[in-house]
C-alpha angles and dihedrals in degrees: 000000000000124000143162122232122203113191134181142166135197143186125198100217103007097261096031141097103337141185138178125208143172139192122206116207130196119230090263092055098256116140109248098179146349119209132175149129141218107236104190113222111006143127127264091252094053089048092050091054092048090052090053093048092050090052095047091051091048092049091051091049088053091053096247111169103174112046134186111198121199123186133172091212108094088189094060092043091052093045091050092049093048096245089117126034119232105239106159112098093223092054101045096078091044090052091049092050091048091050091050092050093046090055089062092067122083091226135003131189113192121192146156124251131184116260092253089059091053095058098130094055092041091052091050091052091050091048090053091049093047092048091050091049090051091050096246 
């Protein structure tokens, strides 16, 4: 099965209340899954990685074999592709876990999109942050 994963993360304060989220879409555009988590106090970069990890795990649970990954974080895209090294101690284990999950797919295409093209994942992150702020 082929799918496209849009992932995002956000922190209100950086660091501040943070969440990561992802939406997995079928080839026809239908939403196959939403996955995300409220992280508590974290940075934007940590939240971006958690959004990606949640999406990769959801895609694997769905049986996706060929995955297109789209992120609005150029940093994460460049770290995943090896253009940038991951140096921050908080990000190294997240990067390792992402690399391990990515190896479980038959094929993966990772690319950057502008924030406006990542609206579904961004909306999920904001919903998670709003729900946490409201105590839900």
